[in-house]
N, C-alpha and C positions, 0 to 999 in steps of 0.2 A: 564565190568559188563553185558553188552548185551549178551555176550557168556554165562556167569553164568546163566542168566534168561532163555535163550533158552534150556538149558540142564536141568533145574530143575525137569522136570517130568521124566527124564531117570535115575535118581539116587535115592537110598534109603534115602540118606541124604545129605545135602549140608551146606557149611559154608563159609564165607569170613571174613578175618581179615587183618588188616593193621599193619605192623611193620616198624622199621626204624633202624637208627644206634644206638639208644639208647632206648631199649624197655624193659618192664617188662614181663619176662616170665610167671609169674603166672597170670597176667592180660590177656595175649594173650590166655593161656589155658582156662581161665574161659570164655572168649569171645567165643571161638570155642565151649566149652561144652554147653554154653547157646543157641547155634544155632542147636545142634544135640541131638534130644530126644533119650532116652534109646531104645534099640532094642525092648523091650517087649511092648512098646506103640505104635509101628508102625502098620499101617494097612496092613494085608496080603492080596494082591490083587489076583484075579483069574488069570489063565494062560491066555496069550494073545490069542485072537480068531484068528483062520485061516481065512485070508482075503478072500480067494477064495472059501471057502466052503459053497456052497449052502444049504447043509443038516444042517450045523450048524446054518445058518441064520434062517432057518425055525424053528429049535428047539428053538432058543432064542426067537423068536417072540412068538411062542406058549407058552413058559414058562412065558413071560411077560404078555401075555393075561390071563393065568390061575391063576396068583397070585391073592389071595384074599386080603381083607384089612389087612395091617400089624399092624394095631393098637393094637389089642388085644394081640399080641404075646409079646408085651413089657410091659404088665401089672405088671409082677413081677419085672421088672426093675424099674418102676416108683413108685411102692408103697413104701411108707416110704420115705427114704432119696435118694435124687438124687445123683448119683455118682460124687464125686468132683475130679478135677485134682490134682495130687501130684506134679505138676511142681513147685509150690512155696516151698514146703518143700525139694525138690531135690535141688533147686536153694540155698537154705540156707545151705544145706549140702556141696554143691560145694564151697560155700564162706569160710568154715572153713577148707577145705582140703589144706594140704601142696603140694609142688610141685611134689614130688614122687607119692602122691595119685591122683593128677590131671592127671598125665601122664598115670597111669594105668586106671583110669576111662575113658580117651579118647580112649586108645586102646581097652578097653572092649567094648566101644559103636561102634567103627568102625570095629572090628574083624568080618568077615564073611559078610560084607555088602559092597554094591557098593556106593562109596561116591565121592563127588566132593568137593575139597578144593581150595579156591583162596587165596593165600598168597601174599599181595600187598606190594611192595616197600622194598624188601630185600636189605640190604647194603653190606653184607659181606657173603663169603663162610661159615664162621663159624656159622653165624645165620642160614643159610640153613640146615647144618649139625645138628644143635641143634633141628630144627623143625622136620627134617626127622627121628630123633631118637624118636620122640613122636609117630610116626604112626607105625601101624602093618607092619611087614616086609614079611609076608607070605599071603598077600592078593591076592586072584586070581579071583576077582570079576570085573576086568577091571575098577578099581577105577582110578580117575584122580586128580592130584595136578597141578594147574596152578600158576606159580610164575611170578610175574613182578618185574623188577629191572631197575635202571638206568645205571647199569654198565655192559659192555660186558662180563668182565671176570666172574662176579658173575653169569650171565645168562649161560655161557658156563658150568660152574661147576654144576649148577642145572640141566642141560639138559643131562649130561653124563649118559648113561645107555645102556649097551649092545653094546657099539660102535655106537649107533645111535644118531644123532644130532637132538634134539628136540627144538633147539633154534629158536625162531621166532622174527626177527627183525621188529619192527613196523616201517613202512614207513610213510612218509608224505602224506597227503590226496591229491587226484587228484584235478584238477581244478574244475571238475564238483562237487565233494563232498565238497571242500572248499567253492564253491559258494553257495551250498545248505545249509550248515551249517551256513553261515554268515547271509543269508537271513531268515533263521529259527530264529537265535538269534536276529535279528532286529525286526521281527514282533511278536516274543513271548512276552507274558504278564506274570506276576507272577502268576496269576490265575484268569481266567475269571469270576469264580464265586465270588471271593473276589471283583473284580472291579464292578461287578453288584450291590453288597451290600454296596460298599464304599459311605460314605456320601459325597455329592458334596462338602462340605466344605473342605474335605481333599485335594482337588485339589489346594486350595489356599496355604496350608502348602507346598505341593510339589513344587508350583511355586515359593514360597519364598526361599525354600531350594535349588533349582537347576533350570536350564533352562527347564528342562523336567524330570519328575519322572518315565518315562517308561510306564505310563498309558496313555498319550496323544494319543498315536496312536490307543488306544482302542476306543476312541471317535471320531475318524477322520470321521466316516460316520454319525455322529449325526446331522450335518448341512444340508443345502439344496443341497449339492452336492452329491446327490444319483446317483450312477454309472447307475442305471436302469432308471432314470428319463430323459425325453427329454424336452428341453426348446428351445425358439426361438434363443438363442445365442450359441447353441452347436456347430454349424459349425465354428463359428468364433473363439472359444476358443479351439477347439480340437487340432489343429496343435501345438499352443504354449504349451499346456498341455502335448501332447506327447513328444515335444522337451525337455521339463523340466524333464520328466520321464527318458528319454534317458540320459540326462546329469547326473542325480542322479545315474543311473545305472552305468555309466562310473566311476564315483568317487567311488562307492561301489566296483566295480571291481578293481580299483587301491588299495583299502584298503586290500581286502582279498587276492590279488595275493602278496602284499608285506609281508603277514603273513607266506609265504612259506609252506603252508600246515600243519602248527602246530595248532591243535584244540584249545589249550588254548588261543593262540594269537588271532585266528579267533573269538572264543566266547567272549573274552574280549573286542575286538575291536567293535563287534557288539552290545554289551551292552552299550558301550560308545556312539555309533552312536544312538541307540535307545532312549537314555536318554537326547540327545541334538538335538531335532527334528528342532529347529529354526536356527541352524547353517548352513551357506551356504556351497557350493561346494568349493569355494575358501579357506575357512577355513580348510576343510578336506584335500585339497591338500597340504596345508602347514603343517598340522599335519603329513601327510605321509612323506614328505621330512625331517622333523625333527626326526621321529622316525625310519625311514628306509633309512639311508644315503647310505647304501650298495647298495640297490635297487636290483641288480642282485644277489649278494651273498646270500647264504642260511641264514635264521634267526637264530642267535645264542642265546645262554642263556642270554648273554648281551642284545641282542635285546628285548628278552621277558621281561626282567627287565625293560627296558626302557618303554615298553608298560604299565606294572603295575605302574611304576612311574607316568606316564602321567595320567593314570586313577585315581590313588590316589590324585594326585594334583588337578584333575578336580572336586573332591567331595567338596560339601559345608562344612563348618567347623563342623556342627553338625553331618554330615555323617561321616566325618574323625574320629571323636572321637568314634562314634558307631562302625566303622569298626576296629579301633585299639583294641577295647575291645574284639574282637573275639580271640585274641592271649591268653585269659585266658584258653580257652578250649584245651585239648590235640589234637594232630594230629589224623585225622581219626575218631574222635568222632561224634557221632550223637547227636545234641544238640536240646533240646526242644525250640521252638519259644517262648513259654510263659516264660520259665526260663530266657531267654535272655532279652525280653522286660521288664519284672518286674525288672530285675536288672539294666537295663538303667535308669529306672525311679528312683530307689533307689539311683543310683549314681548321680542323678540330670542332667543327660545327655539329658534327655527328660522332657519337662514340657508342660503344657496346652498352647495351641496356637490357634489363629484364631477361637475361640470358640469351639475348639476340646478338649476332655479330654486328659490327658497324655497318657492313653492307646491307644486312636485313633491315636495320633501322633506317638507313638512308632510303631503301625501297618503300617502307612504310610512310616516311616523310613525303617522298615524291607522290605517292598515291593520294595523300591528303591534299597536296596542291592541285592535283588533277581534279579531285572530287570537289573542291572549293572553287573550281573553275579559273584559278589563277593561271594555270598553264593548260594548253590544249594539245593532246596527242595528234601527231601528224602521221608518222609511219609506225607500223608494228613489225616486230621480227617474226620470222617463221615459226617461233614458239608461242605466238600470241601476245607477247609481253611489248609494252610501249618501247620503241626504239628511239624515237626523236619527238620533239615537241616545239611549239611555237608559244609566244605570249602575245596576247591581243595588244595592239599599239597603245591604246589608251591606258590599259593597266601597266604596260611597261613604262609609259610616260610618267605614271604616278609613282611607280617604284623608283625610277631614276631620280625623281625629285625628292622622294623620302631619302634615299641612299645618299644624295648630295647634301641634304640638310644635316644628316647625322655624320657626315664625312666618312662614310662607310666604303664607298667606291667612287674613284674619280675617273671619269671617261674622258678621253681626249679624242677629238674628232667624232666621227659617227653622226647620227641624224639629230642629236640633241645639242643645242648651242647652249652649253653649261658654263657658268662663271668659273674663272681660275680659282681654285680653293686657297683660302688665306691660311688654313692649317697644313700641317704635314700630311702628305699623301700616303695612305696605308695600303690601299690596293688600286692598282693602276690598270686601266683597260685602254690600250691604244687601238682605235678603230679608223677605218679608212673614211675619208669624207672628201667632198669637192673643195672644201676650204683649206688653203695651205696654212693660214694661221691657226686653224682649228686642229692641225695635226701636231702642234708644237707643245713641248713640255717646258719651254723657256719660262723662267720665273717660278717654277714650282720647286718645292722642298721635297726631293725624292730620297732623302736619307733614311726614311722610315718605311719605305715601300716593303711590304711583306709578300705581295702577290703581284705578279706581272703577267698580263695577258695581251697578246698582240694579234690582231685580225688584219685580214687582207693579204694581197700579194705584192704591195709595193716594196720595192727594193730600197727601204728606208733604214737608216741606222738606228739602232737601238741605244739608249743612253746608258749603257752599262757603267760608264765611269761615274755616274751620279748615284748609283745604288750602294747601299751598305750590303755587300755580299753576305755578311754574317747573320743577317736576319730574314733573307728571302726564303719562303717556305714553298711557294707555288710559282712555277715558270711555265706558261702554256704558250708556245709559239707555233702552234699547229698551222701549217700553210704558209708561214711567213717566208717569203722568198728572200734571198740574200744572206740568210744565216748559213754559214759554212763552218768547216772543222776549226778554224782559228778562234771561233767564238766558244769553243768548248773549254778553253782554258779559263775564261771568265766564269763559265757555269760551274766547273769543277771546284771553284773557290766558294761556292754557296753552300757552306757545310751543314746548314739545317734544312736544306731543301728536301721536301717531302713528295712533290709532284713535279715531274718533268716530262713534258710532251714536245717531242721534236718531229712529230708526224708530218709528212709531205713537205719537209724541208730539204735542203740540199746537203745536209750532213752525211758523210761517208764513212766516218770512223768515230768509234767511241774510245777515248784514250783511257789508259790504265789508271790515270788520276781519278777516275770515276769512283774508285774505292774509297776516296775521302767522303763521299756523300753517305754517310753512315745512317742518316735518317730517311734516306730515300724510299718511298712506299710504292710510287708508280713510276715506271719508265716506259714511255710509248714512243718507239721509233719506227712504227709502221710507215710503209710507203716511202722509205728513205733509201739512200744507197749503202746503208750499213749492212755488211754481209757476214761479219764475224763478231762475236762477242769476246771482249779481252778476259784474260785470265782473272783480272780483278773484279769481274762480275760477280764471282762467288763470294766476295767479301761483303756484299750488300746484304746484311743480316735482317734488315727490317723490310727488305723488299716484298710487297704483296702481289704486284701485278707486273709481269714482264710481257710486253706486246711488241712483236716484231713481224717482219716479213710483209707480204702483200697477198691478201686473200684471193683477189681476182686473178693475179698472174701466178700465184703459188710460189712466188719468189720467197725463199726462206732464209732464216738467219741461223748460222752455225753456231752451236754451243762451244765454249772453250775446249781445247783439246785436253787440258788437264782436269784430274779429278779434284773436287772440292775436298779440302781438309776438314771443314766443319760444314754440317747441313745448313740450308736455307729453310729453316723451319717456319718462317713467316709467309713463305710464297704460296699464294693461292692460285695464280693464273700464270701459265707458262704457255704462250701462244706464238705461232708462226715459226717454229724452229726446224731446222734441218739435222738429221742425224746421218753421219757417215762412218766409214770404217775407222778413220783416224781419231775419232772422238772418244777420249777415255771418260768423258763426262757422264756417259750413258750409265756407268756403274754407280753414279751418284744420284741417279734419279729416284731410286728406291728410298733414299733419305728424305725426299720432299713429302713427308706423310701429311703435311697440311694442304697439299694441292688439290684444287677442286675443279680446275679445268686444265687439260693438256691438248695442245693442237699442234700436230706434227704435219708440216706442209710438204716435206720431201724426205724420202728415205733413200739413202744410196748405201746400202750395206749388202753383204753376201749372204745368200740363204744358207742357213745351218751353221754360220760362222759365230764366233764368240760374241761379237756385238749383237747379232740377231738373237741370241739365246738370252743375253743380259737384258735387252730391251723388253722381250716378252716377259721375263721374270719380273722386271721392274713395274710393267703395266698391270700385271696381275696382282702384285703386291699393293700398288697404289689403289687399284679398284677395291681392294679389301679394306683400305684405310679412309674411304669416303670420297674417292673421285666422282664427280658428278657428270663431267662433260669430257668426252674423249673423241678427238677427230684425228684421223690418219689418212693421209693421201699416199698411196703406195703404187708407183708406177712400174716397178721392175723387180722388186726384192721378193714378192710372194709372201711378205710378212703378214698381210691382213687374212690371207688364207690359213695361216697357222694359228690364228686366235681361236679357232674351233676347238683346239686341244687344251684351252684353259681348264684347270680342274674345278673351278667354281665360277659361276656368272657374276659379272660385275653389278651387285645387287643395288648399289646407290646411284648407278647411272640414270640421269634424266635426259641426256643429250648424247646420241651416238652418230659418229660420221665415219663411214668406211669407204673410201672412193678410191679409184684406180683400177688396177688389173685384178679384178675380184671374180673368183670362180663360183662360189657359193656363200651365202650368209652363215655366220655361226648359228648352230641350232640353239644355243643358249639364249638367243634374243628372245625367243618366245617366253622366257622366264622373267624378263625385266618388266615387273609390274609397275615401276615408277617412270618408265621411259615415256618421254613427252615429245621428243624430236628424234627422228630417224632419218639418216641419209645413207644410201647405198649406191653403189656403182650401177650403171645402167646394164651392165653385163649380167646381172643377176635378176634382170626384169623378166620374170616369168610367172605363171599362175601359181606354181608351188611356193614361191617366196611369199605371195599375198596370204596363202593358207597358213604358213609358218607364223606370220605375225598378226593375223586378223583378230586374235583374242587379247591383244595388249590393251588394257583397260583405260589407260590414260594417253594413248597415242594421239597427239594433236596435229603434228605435221609428218608427212612422209614424202621423201624426195628421192628420185632416181637421177643421177648425174653422171657425166662422162668428163673426166679431167685428164684423161691420158692423152699425152701429146704424140706418143709413137708407140706402136704395138706390134709385135711380131706375129701375133694372131689377129686376123681382121675382125674388128668389132662387128661388121656386118655379118660375118658368118656366125658369130656367137648369138646375135639377136635372131638370126634366122633358125638356128637349132632351137632356141628358146620357144619360138612360135610353133615348130614342128610338134612340140610336145602337147599342144592344145590346138590342133587344127588351124594352124597359121594365124592365130590371133592370141593375144593376152587377155584372159578372162578374170574379171574380178569376182571372187567368190562371194555368195550371198552370206548374211550373218557377219557378225564381228564389226570391227572398226566403229565401235559405238561412240567414240569421242573424237574421230578424225575429222578436221575441218579444212585442212589445206593439203592438197596433193599436187606434187610438182615433178615435172620431167625436163631436164636440162642435158640435152644431147644432140649430137649431129644428126641423128636419125631417131625418130620415135615411131615404133611399129603400131600395127593396128591394135586399138584397145577397145574392149567391150565390157559394158556394164549391163548389158541386157540379160537378165536372168528372170524367166517367166514365174511370176507369182511369188518371188522371193525378194525381200528388202536388201539393197546393197548400199553400204556406206550411208547410212540414215542422217549423219550429222555434217556431211561434206558440204562446205559452202563455196569453196573456190578451187579451180584447177588452173594451174600455171604451166606453160609449155614453152620452151625455147628449142628451135630445130632448124636444120637446113632441108631435111626431107621428113615427110609426114605421110602416114598410111590411113589416117582417119581415126576418129573416135565415135563410138556408137553406143546408143542407150542412155545418153545423158538426160533424156527426159524422165527417166525413171528415178533419178536422184531428187528426192523430194525437198531437200534443203539447198540444193545447188543454186547460187545466185549469179556467179561470173566465171567465164572461161577466158583466160588471158593467153593469147597466141603471139609469140614473138618469132617472126619468120626471118631467117638468115638471108643475107643479100646474094647467096649463090643457090637459093631454092629454085627448082625447075618448075615448069609450067603445070605439071600434075599436082605438086605440092600446092602451089597457089590456088589451083582450081579447088582442091579438096577444102582449103581453108575458106574460100569464098562460098562454096556450097554449104559449109557449116553455118556461115552467117546468114545465108539466104534461106535456109530451111523454114523458118517460121512463115515465110510468104506462101508456102505451099501447104501449111497445116490448117486445120479448122481453128477458129478463134479460141475454142476451148483449150486446145493443146499448145497453140502458139503462146498463149498467155504464161504457160509454165515453162517455156523455153528459156534457158538462162542467157543473160547478156554475153554476147561474144565480142570481146575486145581484142583488136589486132594492132601490132606495132611494127 
């Protein structure tokens, strides 16, 4: 994957996909199409500048200097409705295509373009021939297809072309690389940001679950043994300390050398060592002798399996159960951390412990699996926490085998050809595959199924008639096409159901019978057609997470019009809702004293009216009761501007999002010492806003966005006024922002931004800048940001030539700098 990332700026489009011995062709095609945008939405870049042309340099600099403010030229674009992406409708269209249509669409998108495809883990020559027939045969743009396989014969077949051998055999790592990888694995933590925020009580949970949770080494410098401190006894302890360090180094060398240069073995052993810091060197010597009896011989597949066996047996009982649960998910799939941890809780694998909530315990377990290298983080949220993860193919294969042996989870279809279980099925995972017989549950005893998960978009019937509705606790049908309102009658009979996900299905109505599900803890109906919650929703007394609406389109879920008779005290998350004048439920919000996250996607209320006042009162009260995340999108009611009058700041808030028609940020924001993530409307993008928030000690992510579809006051005029306050540019003040690592701008137009402050440090910890826009006036002084690594620019398809030119100029700047300064220039990535 490192190769894939290095080349991502050299190709028009890129995609990667995992296949195996038993794969679903339709799903693979949809996966690839989901990563490749249609050609007409791509940004046409200017011709590459001649590096040695002094005349061109002068011309470019002159042109940049002569460019006037670009704001007014986008007035027609911004007046009325903001252009919306059609990615969602295109994706829906792809979901309904048959195989022939998918192949034609893929060829159409690739034809005449330079593309890079990574096809991972091909098992047969036939599979390669199938995939090759999907691609254009007359492409002359120097496109590349990289194939990985476990089998020499398959690799040879894939590399045959014009008599040239393109086969590359992956060699074992050198001793130097093996040592580096091992030490990196030992010293790595799941996420330094997560560890900083982790409650100290969670260490007790980790200590109880294991001898080390992988975070102990993060706190090793917290005691008096500061490496830079000198004390009266330093001379006496230095020699024994150095001797101990040498001894540890020798044992570590013994371990990584026995791994034979195999990355998976090295990383897995490093995770094992990191999570057991109290075990002595004699212990690890014995482990090496038991795991590597061959010593000199190369490590075989059997040897890797022995390592996985040992690591699995070293897990505490709770973590063994949580790791076996990973076999529910298909090979190569990217899994949401929240989806996994919520399901752990619903399956009763995780519970409150040591004064921690179930969610906090689940977070600790998840971090331990990351630290042990059982799961690999893929994406991080804007707050720095892990958002999604994957499981290495060989580790997942081992877990699936273990899970099958113990009859823990039964997978139907998918990549693994598992035998039909002879015992009763307890947890059923229905996965897509290319084998028709592999998709069938025929002959299985489904009467004891307690957990059902369906993957893929096939319009295949679910065997509801075979289940005992009285014992099903988890029903996860996310993305399952063909599920409609008529199936809700069966679902509402599952009286002990705790977890229900209908996300991205075709369900449009939640029936009043939902009140029968008195044990329900999670209800996920995001990205469905459900627009209103029934009155019976208020009867779900055990509900902890209510997830609705669509975050991208801001489509929201209306609350019941009636006020709840009894409060939903268990509710922790209420997300994706709409509040209008007809809703009497607003008066019940103040009863949700256990609420930790409230996300309002749409407000349709009258300024100064009864609902307006009730909502502000409820939010103020909830903030005093422990609300941690508040998100409000306000396009017309002026509600977010009234929050400045709150009598006390929301002291527990760690995440705040105020978007829409915003005139000024609340002054109390500067008092939010726990604030980790802040999102504000781009309408308050001005130098004074940065001065207001620059001293927030924990601020990790700062975002300016524009989500207003229509505005009676032109956004362009607002931004122009903001610039006039500081000589036509937004200046980032020096000092402050000590913890800020991610800065983002998502708006139709981004004005000129300047970090250049002579002799003063600006945003010293900033690592990444993300920008999405149609018009752009430039960003200056980024070379002064000492920690900046990447600048991501996503240019809209209606961008004009000046915007494209400024973007290209930003990418080309290192060509005109001395090597000393060019090496400090961050990587500019355009999409």
